[in-house]
C-alpha positions in Angstrom: 123.6 92.2 119.3 121.6 93.7 116.5 120.5 91.0 113.9 119.1 91.1 110.5 115.6 90.6 111.9 115.9 93.9 113.9 116.6 95.8 110.6 113.8 94.1 108.8 111.3 94.9 111.6 112.3 98.6 111.5 112.2 98.6 107.7 108.8 96.9 107.7 107.4 99.4 110.2 108.7 102.4 108.2 107.2 100.9 105.0 103.8 100.3 106.7 103.8 103.7 108.2 104.5 105.3 104.8 101.8 103.1 103.1 99.3 104.1 105.8 100.2 107.8 105.2 99.7 107.4 101.4 96.4 105.7 101.8 94.9 107.9 104.6 96.1 111.4 103.8 94.6 114.0 101.4 97.5 116.5 101.4 99.9 116.0 98.4 103.0 117.0 100.3 102.3 114.5 103.1 101.7 111.8 100.5 104.9 112.7 98.9 106.8 112.5 102.2 105.3 109.1 102.9 106.4 107.8 99.5 109.9 109.0 100.3 109.7 107.1 103.7 108.7 104.0 101.8 111.7 104.4 99.5 114.0 104.8 102.6 112.5 101.6 104.1 113.5 99.8 100.9 117.0 101.3 101.0 117.3 100.1 104.7 116.4 96.6 103.7 119.0 96.6 100.9 121.7 97.8 103.2 120.7 95.3 105.9 120.8 92.4 103.4 124.1 93.6 102.0 125.6 93.8 105.4 124.6 90.4 106.6 125.3 88.5 103.3 128.8 87.1 103.7 131.1 86.2 100.8 134.3 84.5 101.8 133.9 85.6 105.4 133.5 89.3 104.5 130.3 91.3 104.1 129.1 91.7 100.5 128.7 95.5 100.0 127.5 95.2 96.3 123.9 96.1 97.2 125.0 99.3 98.8 126.0 100.6 95.4 122.4 100.1 94.3 121.4 102.2 97.4 123.6 105.1 96.2 121.9 104.8 92.8 118.4 104.9 94.3 119.3 107.9 96.5 120.5 109.7 93.4 117.2 108.9 91.6 115.3 109.9 94.7 117.0 113.3 94.7 116.0 113.9 91.1 112.5 112.7 91.9 112.3 115.2 94.8 113.3 118.1 92.5 110.7 117.2 89.9 108.0 116.2 92.3 108.3 119.4 94.3 108.2 121.5 91.1 105.0 119.8 90.1 103.5 120.4 93.5 104.4 124.1 93.3 102.9 124.3 89.9 99.7 122.7 91.1 99.6 125.0 94.0 100.0 128.1 91.8 97.2 127.0 89.5 94.7 125.6 92.1 95.8 127.4 95.3 95.6 124.1 97.1 97.7 121.0 97.7 94.7 118.7 98.4 94.1 115.6 96.3 90.6 116.7 95.4 91.9 119.9 93.7 94.3 117.8 91.6 91.5 115.4 90.5 89.5 118.3 89.1 92.2 119.5 86.7 89.8 119.4 83.7 88.2 122.7 84.5 
């Protein structure tokens, strides 16, 4: 039987892996993917809590509506974020963090 703890362990591992990728990597695209992984971990936690929270003997699915909202916002974020990354690549010919930090010149 899969319990709430199993979901939370997987979600915590996904979040930790995403955080480690954001901190350790220098490539903007990898950092962006790790941020999306962290968002997915938060969505998994919301779904797990929603599934295991019982109201009158039935699962309370109200938090899953919030997950649909966050997925919609994440889709818009992906479109805008990738457009910014493409614009940075066109101007600097690199997707490394150091190239972005030197945007003054």
